[in-house]
C-alpha positions in Angstrom: -67.5 19.4 11.3 -67.9 23.0 9.9 -65.5 24.4 7.1 -64.6 27.8 5.8 -63.0 27.5 2.5 -64.8 24.3 1.2 -68.3 22.8 1.3 -68.9 19.1 2.5 -72.2 17.6 1.5 -73.5 14.1 1.7 -76.7 12.8 -0.5 -77.2 9.3 -1.8 -74.1 7.9 -0.3 -72.1 10.5 -2.5 -70.1 13.0 -0.6 -69.3 15.9 -2.5 -66.3 18.4 -1.5 -66.6 21.8 -3.2 -63.3 24.2 -3.2 -65.3 27.2 -2.1 -63.3 30.4 -2.8 -65.3 31.5 -6.1 -64.4 35.2 -5.7 -60.6 34.2 -5.8 -61.3 31.3 -8.4 -60.8 28.8 -5.3 -57.4 29.9 -5.2 -55.6 27.3 -2.6 -54.5 28.4 0.7 -52.9 26.0 3.7 -56.2 26.4 5.3 -58.0 24.8 2.3 -55.4 22.1 2.5 -56.2 21.3 6.1 -59.7 21.6 5.7 -59.7 19.1 2.4 -57.5 16.5 4.6 -60.2 16.7 7.3 -63.1 16.4 4.8 -61.5 13.3 3.1 -60.7 11.8 6.2 -64.3 12.2 7.5 -65.6 10.7 4.2 -63.4 7.7 4.3 -64.3 6.9 7.9 -68.3 7.6 7.0 -69.9 4.1 6.5 -72.8 6.1 4.9 -70.3 7.7 2.0 -69.4 5.1 -0.7 -68.2 7.7 -3.3 -66.7 11.0 -3.4 -66.5 13.6 -5.8 -64.5 16.8 -5.6 -65.4 20.1 -7.7 -65.0 23.8 -7.5 -67.6 26.7 -6.7 -68.2 29.0 -9.4 -66.4 29.1 -12.7 -63.3 27.7 -11.6 -61.8 24.3 -10.1 -58.8 25.8 -8.5 -56.8 28.3 -10.0 -53.5 27.7 -8.4 -52.2 28.9 -4.9 -53.5 32.2 -3.4 -50.3 34.3 -4.3 -51.1 36.5 -1.1 -50.0 33.3 1.2 -46.9 33.0 -0.5 -45.9 36.7 0.1 -46.5 36.2 3.3 -44.2 33.2 3.4 -41.4 35.1 2.2 -41.4 37.5 4.9 -41.8 34.9 7.7 -38.6 32.8 6.2 -36.7 36.2 5.8 -37.2 36.7 9.3 -36.0 33.1 10.3 -39.4 31.5 10.5 -41.1 28.2 8.7 -43.6 29.6 6.3 -47.1 28.3 6.4 -46.9 26.4 3.3 -44.2 24.3 4.8 -46.4 23.0 7.8 -49.8 22.0 6.9 -51.7 18.6 7.1 -51.8 18.6 3.0 -48.3 16.7 3.5 -50.4 13.9 4.6 -52.6 13.9 1.2 -50.7 11.7 -1.2 -50.6 8.8 1.5 -54.4 9.7 2.5 -55.4 9.3 -1.2 -53.2 6.2 -2.0 -55.1 4.5 1.2 -58.4 5.7 0.4 -61.0 2.8 0.8 -63.6 4.3 -1.7 -63.8 5.5 -5.6 -63.0 9.2 -6.0 -63.9 11.3 -9.1 -62.8 14.9 -9.7 -65.2 17.1 -11.5 -63.1 19.9 -13.1 -65.4 22.7 -13.8 -62.9 25.4 -14.8 -59.2 26.3 -14.5 -57.3 23.7 -13.1 -53.8 25.3 -12.5 -50.9 24.6 -10.0 -51.9 22.8 -7.0 -55.2 22.7 -8.6 -53.9 20.4 -11.0 -51.8 18.4 -9.1 -54.8 17.6 -6.5 -56.5 15.9 -9.0 -53.9 13.3 -10.0 -54.6 11.4 -6.6 -58.3 10.9 -7.8 -59.3 7.7 -9.3 -61.2 9.7 -12.3 -60.9 13.1 -13.6 -64.1 14.5 -15.9 -63.5 17.9 -17.2 -65.7 20.6 -18.8 -65.0 21.3 -22.2 -64.1 25.1 -21.6 -61.8 24.3 -18.8 -57.9 24.4 -18.6 -55.4 22.5 -16.9 -51.6 23.1 -16.3 -48.9 22.5 -13.7 -47.5 26.3 -13.7 -45.0 25.7 -11.1 -41.6 26.3 -13.0 -43.3 29.9 -14.2 -43.7 31.1 -10.5 -40.3 29.5 -9.3 -41.6 26.3 -7.7 -41.7 22.7 -8.5 -44.6 20.1 -8.4 -45.6 18.6 -5.2 -48.1 16.2 -3.5 -46.2 13.3 -5.3 -47.3 14.6 -8.9 -43.7 14.0 -10.3 -44.3 10.3 -9.5 -47.9 10.3 -10.7 -48.2 12.3 -13.7 -45.7 10.1 -15.7 -47.5 7.2 -14.7 -50.8 8.6 -15.6 -49.9 10.0 -19.0 -46.5 8.7 -20.1 -43.0 10.4 -19.5 -43.0 12.3 -22.7 -46.4 14.1 -22.1 -45.5 14.5 -18.6 -42.3 16.5 -19.6 -44.2 18.5 -21.7 -46.8 19.8 -18.9 -44.0 19.7 -16.4 -41.1 21.7 -18.3 -43.3 24.2 -20.0 -45.8 25.3 -17.4 -48.4 26.1 -19.9 -52.1 25.6 -19.8 -53.8 22.7 -21.8 -57.2 22.6 -23.0 -59.7 19.9 -22.2 -59.3 18.3 -25.4 -55.5 18.2 -25.2 -55.7 16.7 -21.7 -58.2 14.0 -23.1 -55.7 13.1 -25.9 -52.9 12.9 -23.3 -55.0 10.5 -21.2 -55.2 12.8 -18.2 -58.9 12.8 -18.2 -61.5 10.3 -18.7 -64.1 12.6 -20.2 -64.8 16.1 -21.6 -68.2 17.3 -21.4 -70.1 20.3 -21.8 -70.2 22.6 -18.5 -73.8 22.3 -17.8 -73.4 18.4 -18.0 -70.6 17.9 -16.0 -72.2 17.0 -12.9 -74.6 15.1 -14.7 -71.9 12.9 -16.0 -70.3 12.6 -12.6 -73.4 11.2 -11.3 -73.7 8.7 -14.0 -70.1 7.2 -13.2 -70.9 7.5 -9.5 -74.1 5.7 -9.7 -72.1 2.9 -11.5 -69.7 2.7 -8.8 -72.6 2.5 -6.2 -73.8 -0.9 -8.0 -70.4 -2.4 -6.9 -69.7 -3.8 -3.7 -67.9 -1.7 -1.4 -65.7 -4.3 0.3 -64.5 -5.1 -3.6 -64.2 -1.5 -4.7 -61.8 -0.9 -1.5 -59.6 -4.0 -2.2 -59.3 -3.1 -5.9 -58.6 0.6 -5.3 -55.6 -0.4 -2.8 -54.5 -3.2 -5.4 -54.3 -0.6 -8.0 -52.3 2.0 -6.4 -49.9 -0.6 -4.6 -49.3 -2.1 -8.1 -47.8 1.4 -9.3 -45.0 0.9 -7.0 -44.8 -2.8 -6.6 -43.8 -6.2 -8.2 -46.0 -8.6 -9.9 -45.5 -11.0 -7.2 -46.8 -8.5 -4.6 -49.6 -7.9 -6.7 -50.6 -11.5 -6.9 -50.0 -11.9 -3.1 -52.5 -9.1 -2.4 -55.1 -10.2 -4.8 -55.0 -13.7 -3.0 -55.6 -12.0 0.4 -58.2 -9.4 -1.0 -60.1 -12.4 -2.9 -60.2 -14.3 0.2 -61.8 -11.1 2.3 -64.4 -10.8 -0.8 -65.3 -14.5 -0.7 -66.2 -13.9 3.2 -67.9 -10.5 2.7 -71.6 -10.0 3.1 -71.7 -8.4 -0.3 -70.4 -11.6 -2.1 -73.2 -13.5 -0.2 -75.8 -11.1 -1.3 -75.0 -11.2 -4.8 -75.2 -15.0 -5.1 -78.6 -15.0 -3.3 -79.9 -12.3 -5.4 -78.7 -14.2 -8.7 -80.3 -17.6 -7.3 -83.3 -15.4 -6.6 -83.2 -14.1 -9.9 -83.3 -10.4 -8.4 -80.9 -7.4 -8.5 -78.5 -7.4 -5.6 -78.9 -4.9 -2.7 -75.6 -4.0 -1.3 -77.3 -1.5 1.0 -79.1 -4.3 2.9 -76.0 -5.9 3.9 -74.1 -2.8 5.8 
């Protein structure tokens, strides 16, 4: 599959998706949203991919939506049509990310504003460069947050912190984002991908089956009950007991060697 606004690369079982409009600070367009959904679907279905990373080309992660596409939408709606921002595959993104079977890491290398910020909220971890900024700038451009972010953000950082971000629309420094609990690590920009790779390598040491069920339980638990969580854990644990990865770990332990989950694909 070829893409125009993103790059897609797989190496060492890690798929890296790079938002690729650096001359426009990777500003978001409907085409980019469609391609992002396609790339994520491809990664989720590829047995050779075990971790997925999202980052941006150049000096920004994603500085928000391309205002030119909004101008086109205003004219289209004035003529009685449907704007391109209202009819795109990105509407499937929240559900896709909730049901995703593999760990995900957002490597925020620069400005992460508007949809550039809300895109990351569905990812398991956010690691940010120390000179980057994040902000949900929607109220300052006459819009509101999307992609399920009004549900996700207060659950990630608490209602008061979320309200400050959502109701001011201002930009927050990497350190402020860390204090709010929005990001897991703040690192120098030239060390960002090194840190991401360190975390990804730890994920690669885990059983893919275990990670898939654990990730599903994690996000289902955001909206479910304790009883539902326990029920799913019982189901997932039974599948894990029967998985080839669990058998490989037990064999490796008995043989006093390191388990190799690649051998049981």
